[in-house]
N, C-alpha and C positions, 0 to 999 in steps of 0.2 A: 363556518365557511365551507362551501361545497368543494369537494375534491375535483381536480381536473380530470382524474381518471380513477377507475375502480380496480384495475388489474393491469398486468404488464402487457397483455395483448393490446388493450385499448391504448396504452401509452405509446406503443410502437406506431399504431395508426395515427395517433395525434401528432407525433413527431413528423411522420411522413406527410400528413395533411398540412401541417404548418409550413413545411418546405414548399408545398404547391401553392398555398394561398398567401404566404408572407405574413401569416398571423403572428402577433407578438406573444411570446410565452415567457413565464418567469424562469423556466428551466430549459436548458439544452435545446433551444429552438434552432440552433445551428448544426446540431448533430443529426444526421439523417440516416437511419438504418438502411442497409443495402437493399433487402428484398422488397421493401415497401415502395421503392422508386420504379419498379419494373412491372407494374400491374397492367399496362397496355392502354389505359385511358389517356385522353388528351392531357388532363391535368398532370398525370404521372409522367407523361413524356416531357411536358414543359418543365417539371421538377428535375428530371434527369438532365436536361440541357442546362438548366440554371446551375445545377450542382457541378456539372462538368466544367462550366466556365469558372465557377468559384474556386475550383480545385486545380486550376492550371498551375503547374509547378509543384503541386503537393503530391500527386501520385497515389493518393489513397482516399477512400470514402471515410472521412472522420471529421473531427472538429476543424472548422475553418481557421486558419492562422495558427499562431503559436502563443503560448503564455510567456510573458516576460519574467524570467527568473529573478531579475534584479528587483522588480516591483513586488514580486511574490515573496521575496526574502529567502527562498530556497530553490534548488534546481534538482529535479529528479535525476539528471545526468551526473550530478555530483553525489547525491544520496546513494546511488546504486553501488558506489565504491567507497563510501565514507564510513569508517569504523572508529568509534570514539573510545579510546583506551583510558580516558581519564588522566589523573595525575597521581603518582605514588608519593605519599606523604607518610613518613614514619612506618613504612611497611604496609600501609593501607592504601588501596586503590580508591580514589575519590572522584566524585562528580558533583557539579552544581547544576541543578535542574529547576527551571522556573516555568510554572503554568501561566499562560497568557491568553487573553481574548484577542483575536485578530481575524481580519477578513483575508481570505485567500482566494485565488483563482484556480478552479479545478478543471476548467476547459476554457478555451478562448471566449471571453465575454461572460463567463458564468462565475459569479462571485458567491462565496460561501462564508457564513459567519461561523468560524471555527474556534475551537479551543486547542491550544498547541503547547507542547513541551519545547522550550528553548526556541520558540518562534517558527517551528517547522512541523509539518505533518508528512510522514510519520516523524516522531521524535528521534533524537540521536540514537544510532545503533551502538549500544553499550557493549564493551568487550572486555572480558577478564579471563583469568586462567583458573582452573579448578583448584580449590583450597585457599585461594586468596581471601583476605578480609576486604570487604567492600563497604564503602560509606557513600551514601547519596544525600547531599544537602538539598532539601526540597523547599522552595519558596512558592507560595501561591500568590502570583501577581494578577490573578483573575478576579472578577467580581463575584465569583461563585465558589462554594466550598469544593475542594478537590483532594485527591490522594494519589499515591503511586502504589499499585499492587504488583509485586514481582512474582512471576512463576518460578518455582524452584523450591528448595528446602530451607526453612528458617523458622525462628520462633514466631509465635502468634502476634506478639506486640510489634513485630516488624512487617506485618502482612499488609498494611495499608487498607484495612477494612474498617468502616465505621462501627463504633461500639467496642473495638479492641485496640488497646494501646493508644496511640495518638489519634486514631480515627480520622474523621473529616478534618481537614486543615482549612480554617476559615480564610477569607480574603485578607491578604496582607500578612498572614502568619507563616511560620516556617516550622520544619521538623527535620529530623535526621533518621534515615533508615540505615541500619548497619547489620551485616550478616556475612556469613562465609559463602563463597561461590560453589554451590553444589546443587545438582549434579552437573557434570559436563554435558553439553548439548546446546541446542538452539531453543531459546525460551522467548518470552515476551514480557512486557510490562504495560500497564494501562491504569487509568483512573478507575476506582471502585466506588465512587460516590453514586448515590441514587438520584434520579432514575438511571440505572447502570447502562442501558443500551444507548441512551442519548449522550452520556459522558464519553463513551467509547466512540460512537459514531461521529461525534463532532471533532475528533482528531487527537484525543489524549491517549496515545499508544506508541509503542516502538518495539524494535527487536532487541533481544538481550542474549548475547553469545557468551558461553563459558567454554573455553577451549580445554581439551584434555591436557593433563600434565605434560605429556610428551608432544603435544601439538598434533596437527594433521599435516599430510604431505603438502608441499608448496603448490599453490594454484592461483589462478586469477579469480579472486573472490568477489561475489556480487551479493547484495542484499535486495530482495524483492518483497515488499510488504503489499499484499493484495488488499485493496480497500475500495470503498464506495461512498457516495454522498447523497443523502436525502435532501435535495435542494429546496423542496417545498414543504418539508416537515410533515409528511403523511405516512412515515415509517415504511416508505418504499424508495429504494435508491433510483436516482435518475442518471447518475454518472458512476462509471466503474473505471478502475485504474490499477496500475502498479506504481507505488510511490507517488500517488495522489493526482498527478496531472494526466487526464485522459489522452490517449494516443501519443504520449510523450516520446516513445521510442519507435514511432513509425517513420516520421520524416528524418529523425536523427537516431539511427540504430545504435545499439550497444556494440561496440567494436571489441572483438576477441581475436586471438591468434589461432591459426590452424594447428591442430595437434597438441595444443597446450591444454592442461587440465583446467577446466572451469568448474568452480564450486559455487552453487547458488544457495543462499540461505532464504528459504521461502516461508513466509508467515502469512496466515490468513487472518486478517483483522477486519473482515467485512461483517457489518451488522445488517439486520433485517433480511438476510438471505441465509438459508440453512447451510449451504455448501458453496465452495468456490473450487476452482481447478486450474491446473497449469498443463499446457500441451506444447510440445516442441515439434516442429516440422522436420522431417527428413533426418531424424536422429533419435537415439535412445539415451537414457541416463540411469545411473545407479541411484536408488532412493533410500535414504536413511531417516526413518520416521523419528522426529524429535531430536535426532542426532546423538542419542544417549547410548547407542551401540556403534561399534566400529566396523560392523559388517552390514552391507546393504540388504534390505528386505526384498527389493524388486529391481528388475531391469526392465524399463518401460519407457513410453513416450508421453504418458498422461498420468497425473496424480490428482486425486480429489481430497480436499481438506474441509473438515467442519470448522465452525467458528472457534478461533483460538488454536487451531491445530497448525503444526509447522513441521518442516523437515528439510533435510539437506540433499541437494541434487548434485551429482558429479558427472561430467561428460566431457568428451573431446569432439571437436568438429574435424572430420577427415578431409573436408573439401572447403575451398573458399566459396564465397558468395553470400547472399542474404537469405536468412532462414527465419521464418515467422515463429513467434510464440504468442499464445493467447489463452484465455479461459476457454474450456470446452463446454461451457454453458454459452451457447452462441449469442444470446442476447447481451451477456456481459461484454463479449468481444465487440459487438456492434455499438455499444454505448461507451467504449473507451478502453477496455482491457485487452489490448493487443499491441504488438510491436515486433521489431526485427533484431536479430543478431547479424552483424556484418562480420564475416570471417575473412581475415586477411593473412598473408604470409608475413 
């Protein structure tokens, strides 16, 4: 099958051209990058007017409409503050996780055949305290073999890697991962079945937080998993997001309080692109790479992360108002990875 495009430059042109002509596309035909609409030709001018009319009441150039969280089965506005501490049973912190095949909507009208942990992408944000004994009861409810690989320190047979210990878990089968929570910091988990890139890209991943024994200072805590979706399976992403749904925090910003400490657990789980990034407007943050040290490495407004890299950001907003955040890879922002904080008293 011939690819619709060979590189990301031609993809942007295709998206802009589709908006002008009304051509039907299998991917993101409703998301129109900003700069391609202002080329000065009559077709581009017509596209601009069409786009303005379509966005009345929206206030941004992004995906038209909203994704119905009830139909999707999860809501990025809930995920951003949702931390799953499991259940304590006999001194062991325990979770039940099921891998599932399910269709999700990653932008308005853009459906994606995903694999999901507990029915959501990203999977639940697992949270424990350093030194605790952890037990994860994993059931593969998918039609494909899957695993869970946890970043951290543990025995090889608990690593969720094919060929070691339980290895691949066949469809309908179950296994138990059990290990101690070490080291403290911000980690991640994901499927490690092959082909590895596809198993991660289709949605089998999540954030994994191990708090220090003495905890961290009180804060308004947020989890942001940077991800993307290859909607036509050419190993190139067509949609970018934080917590899966493109532009989710544009029309409905993340609300925080002026002067309050905000802590962001930022994880890069983007496949098919080497790096991702986070930039905050009109503010700076302390950055703790991997969260395994209690002193920040940087005071900055932009951080770049490779695949699987993560870190903790801490900041306070001194003024009320709306403050944008987005990937500083501009194309990622144009295709969904951007939003706002709304700062209130």
